[in-house]
C-alpha positions as CSV (number, residue, x, y, z in Angstrom):
1,M,-47.9,74.5,14.6
2,V,-47.9,77.1,17.4
3,P,-45.7,80.1,16.9
4,E,-42.9,80.7,19.5
5,A,-43.7,83.4,22.1
6,R,-41.5,86.4,21.9
7,Q,-40.7,88.8,24.7
8,S,-41.7,92.4,24.0
9,T,-38.9,94.8,23.1
10,V,-40.9,97.8,24.5
11,P,-40.3,98.4,28.2
12,I,-43.4,98.4,30.3
13,D,-43.6,101.1,33.0
14,P,-45.7,99.7,35.9
15,A,-46.6,103.2,37.1
16,E,-47.9,104.2,33.7
17,T,-49.8,100.9,33.5
18,A,-51.4,101.6,36.9
19,Q,-52.3,105.1,35.9
20,I,-54.0,103.9,32.6
21,L,-55.9,101.3,34.6
22,A,-57.0,103.8,37.2
23,Q,-58.2,106.2,34.5
24,Y,-60.2,103.4,32.8
25,L,-61.8,102.4,36.0
26,S,-62.6,106.0,36.9
27,N,-64.3,106.5,33.5
28,T,-66.2,103.3,33.9
29,V,-67.5,104.4,37.4
30,R,-68.5,107.8,36.0
31,V,-70.5,106.2,33.1
32,Y,-72.2,103.8,35.5
33,T,-73.1,106.6,37.9
34,R,-74.5,108.8,35.2
35,N,-76.6,106.0,33.8
36,L,-77.8,105.1,37.3
37,V,-78.9,108.6,38.1
38,V,-80.9,108.9,34.8
39,A,-82.4,105.4,35.2
40,T,-83.4,106.1,38.8
41,L,-85.0,109.4,38.0
42,L,-87.0,107.9,35.1
43,K,-88.0,104.9,37.2
44,Y,-89.4,106.7,40.2
45,V,-90.6,110.0,38.8
46,M,-94.1,110.0,37.3
47,D,-93.7,113.2,35.4
48,I,-90.1,114.2,34.8
49,E,-91.3,117.7,33.6
50,Q,-92.5,118.4,37.1
51,V,-89.2,117.7,38.8
52,K,-87.1,120.7,40.1
53,G,-83.6,120.1,41.3
54,L,-80.2,121.6,41.6
55,G,-76.9,119.9,40.9
56,F,-73.4,120.9,41.5
57,C,-70.5,119.9,39.3
58,V,-66.7,119.9,39.9
59,S,-65.9,122.1,36.9
60,I,-67.6,124.2,34.1
61,E,-66.7,121.4,31.6
62,H,-68.3,118.8,33.9
63,G,-71.5,120.9,34.2
64,E,-71.7,121.4,30.5
65,F,-71.3,117.7,29.9
66,I,-73.9,116.7,32.5
67,N,-76.3,119.3,31.1
68,H,-75.9,117.8,27.6
69,Y,-76.1,114.2,28.9
70,F,-79.3,114.7,30.8
71,N,-80.9,116.5,27.9
72,E,-80.0,113.7,25.6
73,H,-81.7,111.3,27.9
74,G,-85.0,113.2,28.2
75,I,-84.3,115.2,31.3
76,S,-84.6,118.9,30.6
77,T,-81.8,120.8,32.3
78,L,-80.2,124.3,32.2
79,F,-76.5,125.0,32.7
80,L,-75.4,128.0,34.8
81,S,-71.9,129.0,35.9
82,G,-70.3,132.1,37.4
83,K,-69.6,133.1,33.8
84,S,-73.4,133.0,32.9
85,S,-74.8,136.5,32.1
86,E,-78.2,135.7,33.6
């Protein structure tokens, strides 16, 4: 026997639903982009230790995150900001 469908008693806000979906898609795109950058570097670079580069991030938190992310994936990085003493 199939149970009878019930209508939700919780009102759904379309604007809130759209915002949640946009955030989810934004996060998905960010993860894909990070993975693509790491995969591309490791695919085309013969010796990752010889690579020199400079990256700019949108915030200090973003820079710290990217620094940690790259280091976790075998790409040695340093993080500097306007608050760095050196």
